[in-house]
C-alpha positions, 0 to 999 in steps of 0.5 A: 908403813914408815917406821923402824925397819927392825920393828917392821921386820919383826911384824912382817907376817902381819904387815904382809897379811894386811897388804895381801888383804888390800890387794884383794880389795884392789883386785875388784877395782881393776878394769883391764890388765893394761890400765886400771880404769880401762884406759891409761891414766894418772892412776896407772902412773901412781899404782904401778910403781907401788905394786912394783915396789911390793914385788920386793916383799916375799910372801905377798898373795897376789890376786889374779887381776892384780898380778896380771895388771902388774905384769902387763904394766911391767911389759908395757913400760919395759920396767923389770919387776923386783921379784928376784930380790924379794926378801 
């Protein structure tokens, strides 16, 4: 997804659709809302920041388990999501 910001912005609807599709695939892999694999692991250390960053993007369709995981991890870590700044 790295590239020219203006070009990426011009293609944002397609990129958002791709992200939403990827999140639907991720939804099937989430074991528990408090840990992606059922217990906290390095996977959570990598996944939660990525999902948190995606809260900056308006229009993403968040599947239920992914949204529950994202929200639960934000609560556990006491790190706010960025939804209020979404574009």
